[in-house]
All heavy atoms as atom14 arrays in JSON, in Angstrom:
{
  "sequence": "MMNELIEVDVLVVGGGTGGTAAAIQAARRGAKTMLVSEFTWLGGMLTSAGVAAP",
  "atom14_mask": [
    [1, 1, 1, 1, 1, 1, 1, 1, 0, 0, 0, 0, 0, 0],
    [1, 1, 1, 1, 1, 1, 1, 1, 0, 0, 0, 0, 0, 0],
    [1, 1, 1, 1, 1, 1, 1, 1, 0, 0, 0, 0, 0, 0],
    [1, 1, 1, 1, 1, 1, 1, 1, 1, 0, 0, 0, 0, 0],
    [1, 1, 1, 1, 1, 1, 1, 1, 0, 0, 0, 0, 0, 0],
    [1, 1, 1, 1, 1, 1, 1, 1, 0, 0, 0, 0, 0, 0],
    [1, 1, 1, 1, 1, 1, 1, 1, 1, 0, 0, 0, 0, 0],
    [1, 1, 1, 1, 1, 1, 1, 0, 0, 0, 0, 0, 0, 0],
    [1, 1, 1, 1, 1, 1, 1, 1, 0, 0, 0, 0, 0, 0],
    [1, 1, 1, 1, 1, 1, 1, 0, 0, 0, 0, 0, 0, 0],
    [1, 1, 1, 1, 1, 1, 1, 1, 0, 0, 0, 0, 0, 0],
    [1, 1, 1, 1, 1, 1, 1, 0, 0, 0, 0, 0, 0, 0],
    [1, 1, 1, 1, 1, 1, 1, 0, 0, 0, 0, 0, 0, 0],
    [1, 1, 1, 1, 0, 0, 0, 0, 0, 0, 0, 0, 0, 0],
    [1, 1, 1, 1, 0, 0, 0, 0, 0, 0, 0, 0, 0, 0],
    [1, 1, 1, 1, 0, 0, 0, 0, 0, 0, 0, 0, 0, 0],
    [1, 1, 1, 1, 1, 1, 1, 0, 0, 0, 0, 0, 0, 0],
    [1, 1, 1, 1, 0, 0, 0, 0, 0, 0, 0, 0, 0, 0],
    [1, 1, 1, 1, 0, 0, 0, 0, 0, 0, 0, 0, 0, 0],
    [1, 1, 1, 1, 1, 1, 1, 0, 0, 0, 0, 0, 0, 0],
    [1, 1, 1, 1, 1, 0, 0, 0, 0, 0, 0, 0, 0, 0],
    [1, 1, 1, 1, 1, 0, 0, 0, 0, 0, 0, 0, 0, 0],
    [1, 1, 1, 1, 1, 0, 0, 0, 0, 0, 0, 0, 0, 0],
    [1, 1, 1, 1, 1, 1, 1, 1, 0, 0, 0, 0, 0, 0],
    [1, 1, 1, 1, 1, 1, 1, 1, 1, 0, 0, 0, 0, 0],
    [1, 1, 1, 1, 1, 0, 0, 0, 0, 0, 0, 0, 0, 0],
    [1, 1, 1, 1, 1, 0, 0, 0, 0, 0, 0, 0, 0, 0],
    [1, 1, 1, 1, 1, 1, 1, 1, 1, 1, 1, 0, 0, 0],
    [1, 1, 1, 1, 1, 1, 1, 1, 1, 1, 1, 0, 0, 0],
    [1, 1, 1, 1, 0, 0, 0, 0, 0, 0, 0, 0, 0, 0],
    [1, 1, 1, 1, 1, 0, 0, 0, 0, 0, 0, 0, 0, 0],
    [1, 1, 1, 1, 1, 1, 1, 1, 1, 0, 0, 0, 0, 0],
    [1, 1, 1, 1, 1, 1, 1, 0, 0, 0, 0, 0, 0, 0],
    [1, 1, 1, 1, 1, 1, 1, 1, 0, 0, 0, 0, 0, 0],
    [1, 1, 1, 1, 1, 1, 1, 1, 0, 0, 0, 0, 0, 0],
    [1, 1, 1, 1, 1, 1, 1, 0, 0, 0, 0, 0, 0, 0],
    [1, 1, 1, 1, 1, 1, 0, 0, 0, 0, 0, 0, 0, 0],
    [1, 1, 1, 1, 1, 1, 1, 1, 1, 0, 0, 0, 0, 0],
    [1, 1, 1, 1, 1, 1, 1, 1, 1, 1, 1, 0, 0, 0],
    [1, 1, 1, 1, 1, 1, 1, 0, 0, 0, 0, 0, 0, 0],
    [1, 1, 1, 1, 1, 1, 1, 1, 1, 1, 1, 1, 1, 1],
    [1, 1, 1, 1, 1, 1, 1, 1, 0, 0, 0, 0, 0, 0],
    [1, 1, 1, 1, 0, 0, 0, 0, 0, 0, 0, 0, 0, 0],
    [1, 1, 1, 1, 0, 0, 0, 0, 0, 0, 0, 0, 0, 0],
    [1, 1, 1, 1, 1, 1, 1, 1, 0, 0, 0, 0, 0, 0],
    [1, 1, 1, 1, 1, 1, 1, 1, 0, 0, 0, 0, 0, 0],
    [1, 1, 1, 1, 1, 1, 1, 0, 0, 0, 0, 0, 0, 0],
    [1, 1, 1, 1, 1, 1, 0, 0, 0, 0, 0, 0, 0, 0],
    [1, 1, 1, 1, 1, 0, 0, 0, 0, 0, 0, 0, 0, 0],
    [1, 1, 1, 1, 0, 0, 0, 0, 0, 0, 0, 0, 0, 0],
    [1, 1, 1, 1, 1, 1, 1, 0, 0, 0, 0, 0, 0, 0],
    [1, 1, 1, 1, 1, 0, 0, 0, 0, 0, 0, 0, 0, 0],
    [1, 1, 1, 1, 1, 0, 0, 0, 0, 0, 0, 0, 0, 0],
    [1, 1, 1, 1, 1, 1, 1, 0, 0, 0, 0, 0, 0, 0]
  ],
  "atom14_positions": [
    [[13.85, -3.92, 20.12], [12.84, -3.42, 19.22], [11.89, -2.51, 19.99], [11.4, -2.87, 21.05], [12.09, -4.58, 18.58], [10.96, -4.15, 17.69], [10.06, -5.54, 17.03], [10.44, -5.33, 15.33], [0.0, 0.0, 0.0], [0.0, 0.0, 0.0], [0.0, 0.0, 0.0], [0.0, 0.0, 0.0], [0.0, 0.0, 0.0], [0.0, 0.0, 0.0]],
    [[11.65, -1.34, 19.45], [10.77, -0.38, 20.09], [9.37, -0.46, 19.48], [9.23, -0.47, 18.26], [11.33, 1.03, 19.91], [10.58, 2.07, 20.68], [11.43, 3.65, 20.68], [10.79, 4.37, 19.19], [0.0, 0.0, 0.0], [0.0, 0.0, 0.0], [0.0, 0.0, 0.0], [0.0, 0.0, 0.0], [0.0, 0.0, 0.0], [0.0, 0.0, 0.0]],
    [[8.37, -0.54, 20.33], [6.98, -0.56, 19.85], [6.47, 0.86, 19.79], [6.68, 1.65, 20.7], [6.1, -1.39, 20.78], [6.44, -2.85, 20.72], [6.85, -3.34, 19.67], [6.27, -3.54, 21.81], [0.0, 0.0, 0.0], [0.0, 0.0, 0.0], [0.0, 0.0, 0.0], [0.0, 0.0, 0.0], [0.0, 0.0, 0.0], [0.0, 0.0, 0.0]],
    [[5.78, 1.18, 18.72], [5.23, 2.52, 18.54], [3.79, 2.4, 18.07], [3.49, 1.62, 17.17], [6.06, 3.27, 17.49], [5.61, 4.68, 17.27], [6.47, 5.4, 16.26], [7.52, 4.86, 15.85], [6.08, 6.5, 15.86], [0.0, 0.0, 0.0], [0.0, 0.0, 0.0], [0.0, 0.0, 0.0], [0.0, 0.0, 0.0], [0.0, 0.0, 0.0]],
    [[2.91, 3.15, 18.7], [1.51, 3.17, 18.31], [1.3, 4.27, 17.28], [1.63, 5.43, 17.51], [0.62, 3.42, 19.53], [-0.88, 3.5, 19.27], [-1.39, 2.17, 18.75], [-1.6, 3.91, 20.52], [0.0, 0.0, 0.0], [0.0, 0.0, 0.0], [0.0, 0.0, 0.0], [0.0, 0.0, 0.0], [0.0, 0.0, 0.0], [0.0, 0.0, 0.0]],
    [[0.78, 3.9, 16.13], [0.51, 4.86, 15.06], [-0.98, 4.79, 14.76], [-1.52, 3.72, 14.47], [1.32, 4.54, 13.79], [2.81, 4.57, 14.1], [0.97, 5.5, 12.67], [3.7, 4.1, 12.96], [0.0, 0.0, 0.0], [0.0, 0.0, 0.0], [0.0, 0.0, 0.0], [0.0, 0.0, 0.0], [0.0, 0.0, 0.0], [0.0, 0.0, 0.0]],
    [[-1.65, 5.93, 14.82], [-3.08, 5.97, 14.54], [-3.31, 6.52, 13.14], [-2.74, 7.53, 12.75], [-3.8, 6.85, 15.56], [-3.77, 6.25, 16.96], [-4.63, 7.02, 17.94], [-5.64, 7.62, 17.53], [-4.26, 7.03, 19.12], [0.0, 0.0, 0.0], [0.0, 0.0, 0.0], [0.0, 0.0, 0.0], [0.0, 0.0, 0.0], [0.0, 0.0, 0.0]],
    [[-4.13, 5.8, 12.37], [-4.46, 6.2, 11.01], [-5.96, 6.07, 10.8], [-6.64, 5.37, 11.53], [-3.69, 5.36, 9.96], [-2.21, 5.58, 10.06], [-4.02, 3.89, 10.08], [0.0, 0.0, 0.0], [0.0, 0.0, 0.0], [0.0, 0.0, 0.0], [0.0, 0.0, 0.0], [0.0, 0.0, 0.0], [0.0, 0.0, 0.0], [0.0, 0.0, 0.0]],
    [[-6.45, 6.74, 9.77], [-7.85, 6.6, 9.38], [-8.05, 5.36, 8.52], [-9.07, 4.67, 8.63], [-8.31, 7.83, 8.58], [-8.2, 9.11, 9.37], [-8.54, 9.1, 10.57], [-7.78, 10.13, 8.8], [0.0, 0.0, 0.0], [0.0, 0.0, 0.0], [0.0, 0.0, 0.0], [0.0, 0.0, 0.0], [0.0, 0.0, 0.0], [0.0, 0.0, 0.0]],
    [[-7.08, 5.08, 7.65], [-7.18, 3.95, 6.71], [-5.88, 3.17, 6.76], [-4.8, 3.73, 6.6], [-7.44, 4.44, 5.26], [-7.45, 3.28, 4.29], [-8.74, 5.22, 5.18], [0.0, 0.0, 0.0], [0.0, 0.0, 0.0], [0.0, 0.0, 0.0], [0.0, 0.0, 0.0], [0.0, 0.0, 0.0], [0.0, 0.0, 0.0], [0.0, 0.0, 0.0]],
    [[-6.02, 1.86, 6.95], [-4.87, 0.95, 6.88], [-5.1, 0.02, 5.7], [-6.1, -0.69, 5.63], [-4.74, 0.14, 8.16], [-3.68, -0.97, 8.15], [-2.29, -0.37, 7.99], [-3.78, -1.81, 9.41], [0.0, 0.0, 0.0], [0.0, 0.0, 0.0], [0.0, 0.0, 0.0], [0.0, 0.0, 0.0], [0.0, 0.0, 0.0], [0.0, 0.0, 0.0]],
    [[-4.17, 0.05, 4.75], [-4.25, -0.82, 3.58], [-3.16, -1.88, 3.74], [-1.99, -1.55, 3.89], [-4.05, -0.03, 2.26], [-4.13, -0.97, 1.07], [-5.09, 1.07, 2.14], [0.0, 0.0, 0.0], [0.0, 0.0, 0.0], [0.0, 0.0, 0.0], [0.0, 0.0, 0.0], [0.0, 0.0, 0.0], [0.0, 0.0, 0.0], [0.0, 0.0, 0.0]],
    [[-3.57, -3.14, 3.7], [-2.63, -4.25, 3.84], [-2.46, -4.9, 2.48], [-3.41, -5.43, 1.91], [-3.13, -5.29, 4.87], [-2.14, -6.43, 5.0], [-3.36, -4.62, 6.23], [0.0, 0.0, 0.0], [0.0, 0.0, 0.0], [0.0, 0.0, 0.0], [0.0, 0.0, 0.0], [0.0, 0.0, 0.0], [0.0, 0.0, 0.0], [0.0, 0.0, 0.0]],
    [[-1.26, -4.81, 1.95], [-0.96, -5.37, 0.64], [-0.61, -4.28, -0.35], [-1.37, -3.35, -0.56], [0.0, 0.0, 0.0], [0.0, 0.0, 0.0], [0.0, 0.0, 0.0], [0.0, 0.0, 0.0], [0.0, 0.0, 0.0], [0.0, 0.0, 0.0], [0.0, 0.0, 0.0], [0.0, 0.0, 0.0], [0.0, 0.0, 0.0], [0.0, 0.0, 0.0]],
    [[0.56, -4.4, -0.93], [1.05, -3.37, -1.83], [0.93, -3.73, -3.29], [1.71, -3.24, -4.11], [0.0, 0.0, 0.0], [0.0, 0.0, 0.0], [0.0, 0.0, 0.0], [0.0, 0.0, 0.0], [0.0, 0.0, 0.0], [0.0, 0.0, 0.0], [0.0, 0.0, 0.0], [0.0, 0.0, 0.0], [0.0, 0.0, 0.0], [0.0, 0.0, 0.0]],
    [[-0.03, -4.59, -3.63], [-0.27, -4.91, -5.04], [-0.89, -3.71, -5.73], [-1.01, -2.62, -5.16], [0.0, 0.0, 0.0], [0.0, 0.0, 0.0], [0.0, 0.0, 0.0], [0.0, 0.0, 0.0], [0.0, 0.0, 0.0], [0.0, 0.0, 0.0], [0.0, 0.0, 0.0], [0.0, 0.0, 0.0], [0.0, 0.0, 0.0], [0.0, 0.0, 0.0]],
    [[-1.32, -3.9, -6.97], [-1.89, -2.77, -7.71], [-3.14, -2.23, -7.03], [-3.32, -1.01, -6.94], [-2.22, -3.18, -9.16], [-3.03, -4.35, -9.15], [-0.96, -3.44, -9.94], [0.0, 0.0, 0.0], [0.0, 0.0, 0.0], [0.0, 0.0, 0.0], [0.0, 0.0, 0.0], [0.0, 0.0, 0.0], [0.0, 0.0, 0.0], [0.0, 0.0, 0.0]],
    [[-4.0, -3.11, -6.54], [-5.22, -2.66, -5.87], [-4.95, -1.94, -4.57], [-5.54, -0.89, -4.29], [0.0, 0.0, 0.0], [0.0, 0.0, 0.0], [0.0, 0.0, 0.0], [0.0, 0.0, 0.0], [0.0, 0.0, 0.0], [0.0, 0.0, 0.0], [0.0, 0.0, 0.0], [0.0, 0.0, 0.0], [0.0, 0.0, 0.0], [0.0, 0.0, 0.0]],
    [[-4.07, -2.49, -3.75], [-3.73, -1.87, -2.47], [-3.05, -0.53, -2.65], [-3.35, 0.43, -1.93], [0.0, 0.0, 0.0], [0.0, 0.0, 0.0], [0.0, 0.0, 0.0], [0.0, 0.0, 0.0], [0.0, 0.0, 0.0], [0.0, 0.0, 0.0], [0.0, 0.0, 0.0], [0.0, 0.0, 0.0], [0.0, 0.0, 0.0], [0.0, 0.0, 0.0]],
    [[-2.16, -0.44, -3.61], [-1.47, 0.82, -3.87], [-2.46, 1.88, -4.34], [-2.44, 3.02, -3.87], [-0.36, 0.62, -4.92], [0.57, -0.36, -4.42], [0.39, 1.91, -5.18], [0.0, 0.0, 0.0], [0.0, 0.0, 0.0], [0.0, 0.0, 0.0], [0.0, 0.0, 0.0], [0.0, 0.0, 0.0], [0.0, 0.0, 0.0], [0.0, 0.0, 0.0]],
    [[-3.34, 1.51, -5.25], [-4.35, 2.45, -5.75], [-5.28, 2.89, -4.62], [-5.63, 4.07, -4.52], [-5.15, 1.82, -6.88], [0.0, 0.0, 0.0], [0.0, 0.0, 0.0], [0.0, 0.0, 0.0], [0.0, 0.0, 0.0], [0.0, 0.0, 0.0], [0.0, 0.0, 0.0], [0.0, 0.0, 0.0], [0.0, 0.0, 0.0], [0.0, 0.0, 0.0]],
    [[-5.68, 1.96, -3.76], [-6.56, 2.3, -2.65], [-5.89, 3.27, -1.68], [-6.51, 4.24, -1.22], [-6.99, 1.03, -1.91], [0.0, 0.0, 0.0], [0.0, 0.0, 0.0], [0.0, 0.0, 0.0], [0.0, 0.0, 0.0], [0.0, 0.0, 0.0], [0.0, 0.0, 0.0], [0.0, 0.0, 0.0], [0.0, 0.0, 0.0], [0.0, 0.0, 0.0]],
    [[-4.63, 3.03, -1.37], [-3.91, 3.9, -0.45], [-3.73, 5.3, -1.03], [-3.89, 6.3, -0.33], [-2.55, 3.29, -0.11], [0.0, 0.0, 0.0], [0.0, 0.0, 0.0], [0.0, 0.0, 0.0], [0.0, 0.0, 0.0], [0.0, 0.0, 0.0], [0.0, 0.0, 0.0], [0.0, 0.0, 0.0], [0.0, 0.0, 0.0], [0.0, 0.0, 0.0]],
    [[-3.41, 5.38, -2.31], [-3.23, 6.68, -2.95], [-4.55, 7.46, -2.93], [-4.58, 8.64, -2.59], [-2.71, 6.51, -4.4], [-1.26, 6.03, -4.38], [-2.84, 7.82, -5.18], [-0.73, 5.61, -5.73], [0.0, 0.0, 0.0], [0.0, 0.0, 0.0], [0.0, 0.0, 0.0], [0.0, 0.0, 0.0], [0.0, 0.0, 0.0], [0.0, 0.0, 0.0]],
    [[-5.66, 6.79, -3.28], [-6.95, 7.47, -3.3], [-7.38, 7.92, -1.92], [-7.9, 9.03, -1.75], [-8.03, 6.56, -3.89], [-8.29, 6.76, -5.35], [-8.45, 8.2, -5.77], [-7.53, 8.78, -6.36], [-9.56, 8.81, -5.52], [0.0, 0.0, 0.0], [0.0, 0.0, 0.0], [0.0, 0.0, 0.0], [0.0, 0.0, 0.0], [0.0, 0.0, 0.0]],
    [[-7.17, 7.08, -0.9], [-7.54, 7.45, 0.47], [-6.74, 8.68, 0.91], [-7.3, 9.61, 1.51], [-7.28, 6.28, 1.42], [0.0, 0.0, 0.0], [0.0, 0.0, 0.0], [0.0, 0.0, 0.0], [0.0, 0.0, 0.0], [0.0, 0.0, 0.0], [0.0, 0.0, 0.0], [0.0, 0.0, 0.0], [0.0, 0.0, 0.0], [0.0, 0.0, 0.0]],
    [[-5.45, 8.7, 0.61], [-4.62, 9.85, 0.97], [-5.05, 11.1, 0.21], [-5.09, 12.2, 0.78], [-3.15, 9.53, 0.7], [0.0, 0.0, 0.0], [0.0, 0.0, 0.0], [0.0, 0.0, 0.0], [0.0, 0.0, 0.0], [0.0, 0.0, 0.0], [0.0, 0.0, 0.0], [0.0, 0.0, 0.0], [0.0, 0.0, 0.0], [0.0, 0.0, 0.0]],
    [[-5.38, 10.95, -1.06], [-5.85, 12.09, -1.85], [-7.14, 12.67, -1.3], [-7.39, 13.87, -1.41], [-6.07, 11.68, -3.3], [-4.79, 11.52, -4.09], [-5.09, 11.11, -5.51], [-3.88, 11.03, -6.31], [-3.81, 10.5, -7.51], [-4.91, 9.99, -8.07], [-2.68, 10.46, -8.17], [0.0, 0.0, 0.0], [0.0, 0.0, 0.0], [0.0, 0.0, 0.0]],
    [[-7.97, 11.81, -0.71], [-9.24, 12.26, -0.13], [-9.06, 12.86, 1.26], [-10.02, 13.29, 1.88], [-10.22, 11.1, -0.05], [-10.54, 10.45, -1.38], [-11.54, 11.18, -2.17], [-12.81, 11.21, -1.45], [-13.89, 11.8, -1.88], [-13.88, 12.39, -3.04], [-14.98, 11.81, -1.17], [0.0, 0.0, 0.0], [0.0, 0.0, 0.0], [0.0, 0.0, 0.0]],
    [[-7.81, 12.87, 1.76], [-7.53, 13.52, 3.02], [-7.43, 12.61, 4.23], [-7.26, 13.07, 5.35], [0.0, 0.0, 0.0], [0.0, 0.0, 0.0], [0.0, 0.0, 0.0], [0.0, 0.0, 0.0], [0.0, 0.0, 0.0], [0.0, 0.0, 0.0], [0.0, 0.0, 0.0], [0.0, 0.0, 0.0], [0.0, 0.0, 0.0], [0.0, 0.0, 0.0]],
    [[-7.55, 11.3, 4.03], [-7.45, 10.36, 5.14], [-5.98, 10.13, 5.48], [-5.13, 10.03, 4.59], [-8.1, 9.04, 4.77], [0.0, 0.0, 0.0], [0.0, 0.0, 0.0], [0.0, 0.0, 0.0], [0.0, 0.0, 0.0], [0.0, 0.0, 0.0], [0.0, 0.0, 0.0], [0.0, 0.0, 0.0], [0.0, 0.0, 0.0], [0.0, 0.0, 0.0]],
    [[-5.71, 10.05, 6.77], [-4.36, 9.69, 7.21], [-4.21, 8.2, 6.93], [-4.89, 7.37, 7.53], [-4.18, 9.99, 8.69], [-2.77, 9.79, 9.18], [-2.62, 10.24, 10.61], [-1.2, 9.98, 11.08], [-1.06, 10.32, 12.49], [0.0, 0.0, 0.0], [0.0, 0.0, 0.0], [0.0, 0.0, 0.0], [0.0, 0.0, 0.0], [0.0, 0.0, 0.0]],
    [[-3.35, 7.86, 5.98], [-3.32, 6.52, 5.4], [-1.97, 5.85, 5.6], [-0.93, 6.49, 5.49], [-3.61, 6.6, 3.88], [-4.84, 7.29, 3.7], [-3.69, 5.24, 3.25], [0.0, 0.0, 0.0], [0.0, 0.0, 0.0], [0.0, 0.0, 0.0], [0.0, 0.0, 0.0], [0.0, 0.0, 0.0], [0.0, 0.0, 0.0], [0.0, 0.0, 0.0]],
    [[-2.01, 4.54, 5.87], [-0.78, 3.75, 5.96], [-0.94, 2.53, 5.06], [-1.97, 1.85, 5.08], [-0.51, 3.29, 7.38], [0.73, 2.41, 7.5], [1.04, 1.83, 9.17], [1.62, 3.33, 9.89], [0.0, 0.0, 0.0], [0.0, 0.0, 0.0], [0.0, 0.0, 0.0], [0.0, 0.0, 0.0], [0.0, 0.0, 0.0], [0.0, 0.0, 0.0]],
    [[0.07, 2.27, 4.26], [0.11, 1.09, 3.39], [1.23, 0.18, 3.89], [2.37, 0.62, 4.04], [0.39, 1.52, 1.94], [0.69, 0.42, 0.93], [-0.5, -0.51, 0.77], [1.08, 1.02, -0.4], [0.0, 0.0, 0.0], [0.0, 0.0, 0.0], [0.0, 0.0, 0.0], [0.0, 0.0, 0.0], [0.0, 0.0, 0.0], [0.0, 0.0, 0.0]],
    [[0.89, -1.07, 4.19], [1.91, -2.02, 4.63], [1.95, -3.19, 3.65], [0.92, -3.61, 3.12], [1.65, -2.54, 6.06], [1.81, -1.42, 7.07], [0.29, -3.16, 6.2], [0.0, 0.0, 0.0], [0.0, 0.0, 0.0], [0.0, 0.0, 0.0], [0.0, 0.0, 0.0], [0.0, 0.0, 0.0], [0.0, 0.0, 0.0], [0.0, 0.0, 0.0]],
    [[3.15, -3.67, 3.39], [3.34, -4.77, 2.46], [4.46, -5.65, 2.95], [5.4, -5.17, 3.6], [3.68, -4.21, 1.07], [3.92, -5.27, 0.16], [0.0, 0.0, 0.0], [0.0, 0.0, 0.0], [0.0, 0.0, 0.0], [0.0, 0.0, 0.0], [0.0, 0.0, 0.0], [0.0, 0.0, 0.0], [0.0, 0.0, 0.0], [0.0, 0.0, 0.0]],
    [[4.38, -6.92, 2.64], [5.44, -7.84, 3.06], [6.68, -7.74, 2.16], [7.73, -8.25, 2.49], [4.94, -9.27, 3.09], [4.51, -9.83, 1.74], [4.01, -11.25, 1.82], [4.65, -12.09, 2.47], [2.94, -11.5, 1.24], [0.0, 0.0, 0.0], [0.0, 0.0, 0.0], [0.0, 0.0, 0.0], [0.0, 0.0, 0.0], [0.0, 0.0, 0.0]],
    [[6.52, -7.09, 1.01], [7.62, -6.97, 0.07], [8.2, -5.56, 0.09], [7.56, -4.63, 0.58], [7.15, -7.32, -1.35], [6.55, -8.7, -1.44], [5.19, -8.85, -1.67], [7.33, -9.82, -1.27], [4.63, -10.11, -1.74], [6.78, -11.1, -1.33], [5.41, -11.24, -1.56], [0.0, 0.0, 0.0], [0.0, 0.0, 0.0], [0.0, 0.0, 0.0]],
    [[9.36, -5.38, -0.51], [10.02, -4.07, -0.52], [9.67, -3.24, -1.73], [10.21, -2.16, -1.92], [11.55, -4.25, -0.46], [11.97, -5.05, -1.56], [11.98, -4.9, 0.84], [0.0, 0.0, 0.0], [0.0, 0.0, 0.0], [0.0, 0.0, 0.0], [0.0, 0.0, 0.0], [0.0, 0.0, 0.0], [0.0, 0.0, 0.0], [0.0, 0.0, 0.0]],
    [[8.75, -3.72, -2.59], [8.33, -2.96, -3.77], [6.81, -2.9, -3.79], [6.13, -3.73, -3.2], [8.86, -3.6, -5.05], [8.32, -4.98, -5.29], [7.17, -5.3, -5.93], [8.88, -6.22, -4.86], [6.97, -6.66, -5.93], [8.02, -7.25, -5.28], [10.03, -6.57, -4.17], [8.27, -8.59, -5.02], [10.27, -7.9, -3.92], [9.41, -8.89, -4.34]],
    [[6.28, -1.93, -4.52], [4.84, -1.79, -4.68], [4.42, -2.2, -6.08], [5.2, -2.13, -7.02], [4.41, -0.33, -4.42], [4.66, 0.19, -3.02], [4.27, 1.66, -2.93], [3.91, -0.63, -2.0], [0.0, 0.0, 0.0], [0.0, 0.0, 0.0], [0.0, 0.0, 0.0], [0.0, 0.0, 0.0], [0.0, 0.0, 0.0], [0.0, 0.0, 0.0]],
    [[3.19, -2.6, -6.23], [2.66, -2.96, -7.54], [2.49, -4.45, -7.77], [1.96, -4.85, -8.78], [0.0, 0.0, 0.0], [0.0, 0.0, 0.0], [0.0, 0.0, 0.0], [0.0, 0.0, 0.0], [0.0, 0.0, 0.0], [0.0, 0.0, 0.0], [0.0, 0.0, 0.0], [0.0, 0.0, 0.0], [0.0, 0.0, 0.0], [0.0, 0.0, 0.0]],
    [[2.95, -5.26, -6.85], [2.78, -6.71, -6.97], [3.46, -7.28, -8.2], [4.52, -6.82, -8.62], [0.0, 0.0, 0.0], [0.0, 0.0, 0.0], [0.0, 0.0, 0.0], [0.0, 0.0, 0.0], [0.0, 0.0, 0.0], [0.0, 0.0, 0.0], [0.0, 0.0, 0.0], [0.0, 0.0, 0.0], [0.0, 0.0, 0.0], [0.0, 0.0, 0.0]],
    [[2.83, -8.28, -8.79], [3.4, -8.95, -9.96], [3.51, -8.03, -11.17], [4.34, -8.24, -12.04], [2.55, -10.17, -10.33], [2.65, -11.31, -9.33], [4.33, -11.9, -9.09], [4.64, -12.65, -10.66], [0.0, 0.0, 0.0], [0.0, 0.0, 0.0], [0.0, 0.0, 0.0], [0.0, 0.0, 0.0], [0.0, 0.0, 0.0], [0.0, 0.0, 0.0]],
    [[2.68, -7.0, -11.2], [2.72, -6.07, -12.34], [4.08, -5.39, -12.45], [4.59, -5.2, -13.54], [1.62, -5.02, -12.19], [1.44, -4.08, -13.37], [0.99, -4.84, -14.59], [0.42, -3.01, -13.03], [0.0, 0.0, 0.0], [0.0, 0.0, 0.0], [0.0, 0.0, 0.0], [0.0, 0.0, 0.0], [0.0, 0.0, 0.0], [0.0, 0.0, 0.0]],
    [[4.68, -5.06, -11.32], [5.98, -4.38, -11.37], [7.16, -5.3, -11.1], [8.24, -5.1, -11.63], [6.03, -3.23, -10.34], [5.76, -3.76, -9.04], [5.03, -2.15, -10.67], [0.0, 0.0, 0.0], [0.0, 0.0, 0.0], [0.0, 0.0, 0.0], [0.0, 0.0, 0.0], [0.0, 0.0, 0.0], [0.0, 0.0, 0.0], [0.0, 0.0, 0.0]],
    [[6.96, -6.34, -10.29], [8.11, -7.17, -9.92], [8.49, -8.18, -10.99], [9.65, -8.53, -11.14], [7.81, -7.92, -8.62], [6.81, -8.89, -8.82], [0.0, 0.0, 0.0], [0.0, 0.0, 0.0], [0.0, 0.0, 0.0], [0.0, 0.0, 0.0], [0.0, 0.0, 0.0], [0.0, 0.0, 0.0], [0.0, 0.0, 0.0], [0.0, 0.0, 0.0]],
    [[7.51, -8.65, -11.74], [7.81, -9.69, -12.73], [7.72, -9.17, -14.16], [7.88, -9.94, -15.1], [6.85, -10.86, -12.55], [0.0, 0.0, 0.0], [0.0, 0.0, 0.0], [0.0, 0.0, 0.0], [0.0, 0.0, 0.0], [0.0, 0.0, 0.0], [0.0, 0.0, 0.0], [0.0, 0.0, 0.0], [0.0, 0.0, 0.0], [0.0, 0.0, 0.0]],
    [[7.42, -7.91, -14.33], [7.34, -7.35, -15.67], [6.13, -7.84, -16.44], [6.16, -7.91, -17.67], [0.0, 0.0, 0.0], [0.0, 0.0, 0.0], [0.0, 0.0, 0.0], [0.0, 0.0, 0.0], [0.0, 0.0, 0.0], [0.0, 0.0, 0.0], [0.0, 0.0, 0.0], [0.0, 0.0, 0.0], [0.0, 0.0, 0.0], [0.0, 0.0, 0.0]],
    [[5.08, -8.19, -15.74], [3.85, -8.66, -16.4], [3.23, -7.48, -17.14], [2.98, -6.43, -16.58], [2.85, -9.23, -15.37], [1.57, -9.66, -16.04], [3.49, -10.4, -14.61], [0.0, 0.0, 0.0], [0.0, 0.0, 0.0], [0.0, 0.0, 0.0], [0.0, 0.0, 0.0], [0.0, 0.0, 0.0], [0.0, 0.0, 0.0], [0.0, 0.0, 0.0]],
    [[2.96, -7.65, -18.43], [2.47, -6.54, -19.24], [0.95, -6.4, -19.19], [0.43, -5.32, -19.42], [2.92, -6.71, -20.69], [0.0, 0.0, 0.0], [0.0, 0.0, 0.0], [0.0, 0.0, 0.0], [0.0, 0.0, 0.0], [0.0, 0.0, 0.0], [0.0, 0.0, 0.0], [0.0, 0.0, 0.0], [0.0, 0.0, 0.0], [0.0, 0.0, 0.0]],
    [[0.22, -7.48, -18.94], [-1.24, -7.44, -18.95], [-1.78, -8.04, -17.65], [-1.7, -9.23, -17.46], [-1.79, -8.19, -20.15], [0.0, 0.0, 0.0], [0.0, 0.0, 0.0], [0.0, 0.0, 0.0], [0.0, 0.0, 0.0], [0.0, 0.0, 0.0], [0.0, 0.0, 0.0], [0.0, 0.0, 0.0], [0.0, 0.0, 0.0], [0.0, 0.0, 0.0]],
    [[-2.31, -7.19, -16.76], [-2.84, -7.74, -15.49], [-4.09, -8.56, -15.69], [-4.8, -8.4, -16.64], [-3.14, -6.48, -14.68], [-3.18, -5.36, -15.63], [-2.43, -5.77, -16.85], [0.0, 0.0, 0.0], [0.0, 0.0, 0.0], [0.0, 0.0, 0.0], [0.0, 0.0, 0.0], [0.0, 0.0, 0.0], [0.0, 0.0, 0.0], [0.0, 0.0, 0.0]]
  ]
}
């Protein structure tokens, strides 16, 4: 396993609806942004379980 140092302005941990929205907004504002999540999809329960009302 190779270790790599990545420098960002904003690190968002968690790919739920709030984390995804925060990462998108930070990137739109020009910040070098990284979003990390333990799952392979974004949106949390809203997208993974088909929940219609958060």
